[in-house]
C-alpha positions, 0 to 999 in steps of 0.5 A, a space after each residue: 306911723 299908726 303905732 307911733 306913740 303920741 308924745 306928751 305935752 307941757 303948757 308954758 304961759 298958756 302955750 302948749 309944747 310937745 315934749 321930745 326927749 329923744 331930741 331933748 327939746 320942746 316943740 310948740 304944738 301949733 308951730 313945731 319949728 319953734 323949739 326950745 332945747 333942754 341944753 340951753 336951759 339951766 339945770 337945778 337937779 330938781 328942775 330946769 330953769 330959764 327965762 321965757 319970752 312971752 312974745 317970742 314963746 322961746 328963751 329970752 334973748 335979752 335983758 329987756 322985754 317981757 319974760 316969765 321965769 319957768 321951772 320945768 320938771 325933769 324929763 323923767 317926770 315929763 315923759 318917763 316912758 320916753 326916757 326909759 326907751 331912750 336909755 334902754 331902761 324899764 319905766 320902773 327904773 325911771 321912777 323917782 330919778 332925776 335926769 342927771 341920775 339917768 344919764 350918768 352911771 352911778 358906778 362911774 360917779 362913785 369911782 370918780 368921787 373916790 379919787 380915780 381920774 378919768 383916762 383917755 387913750 391917745 394913739 394907743 397910750 393912756 393919759 390921766 385927765 388932771 383938770 386941777 392942773 390942766 393936764 393930760 398926763 401920760 401913764 408911765 412916762 415921767 419924761 414929760 408933764 403931758 399935754 397942757 390943756 390950758 395952752 390949747 384954746 386956739 385948737 378948740 373946735 366944734 363950738 368949743 366941745 373938742 380939741 384938734 391938736 398936732 401930737 407927737 406919738 413918740 414923746 406923748 406931747 403936743 407939738 406945734 409945727 412952725 406953720 409959717 414955714 411948713 411946706 409938707 405934712 410933718 412926718 413925725 406928727 399926727 392930729 388927734 381929737 379929744 373932748 373939751 375939759 368939761 367933757 373930759 372930767 365934768 366932776 373935776 371941772 365943776 370943782 375947779 370952777 366952783 360950778 354946780 356938779 349936777 348941772 355940769 353932769 347933766 350936760 356932760 355925763 361922766 365917762 371914766 374911759 375915753 378914746 381920742 380920734 386920730 384925724 387924717 391930715 387931709 381933714 385939717 387945713 394943712 393943705 391950704 397952709 402948705 399951698 400958701 407957703 409954697 406960693 409965697 416961697 415961689 414968689 420970693 424966689 422969682 423976686 430974688 432972681 429978677 433983682 440980680 444984676 451983673 
């Protein structure tokens, strides 16, 4: 397009890269399919930090080989206009701010640091996010400790970014059916999807695992109010599990019938 804005560039070890803040990546100017994603870099509040392979012209993938340590400015410095457009702000609001300050709501940060916990709504019921104890605690329901996040590793999906779990909406609990005997979709359970612990509460996550708070907040901006997605059973592998169990049951019946003798 004629009026399309020319994106700024940044030179790393003699190679020019285009700065694309909309996609949060660098594209090598003469070979644009060679890209470096900001989320693959370490973040240090004042800058991004990574090992740059001078032959690959990309992030270093191994301990060997020639590399340089690169300290890349915040995107607010690399392309303040692009950041303002992306986050619906005026360029003057970007001036002097770091990326972590732009992508996070300062009021929400203040609420979290004053002691309030993030809340996620699951099938119409609010849960408090308690990363310290590894729980999602249902509001006003003291009959259960809640959903034990530390027991859900096998239900992590989307490259570790979210959980998809069977959930009992009556008891507000995670409830795992016996998959080895399942022959129909459970009528008392639904499937819900919600973010991983780092995304549910980045500040609590950073405290628990002694990580740099701003580095975590840069990759996972704080959300004090969230809502889980109810996932249709058809989007899961339940049909294959049921089909496999029914096939096994039919085979076992046939074997028992064949083995009968007068």
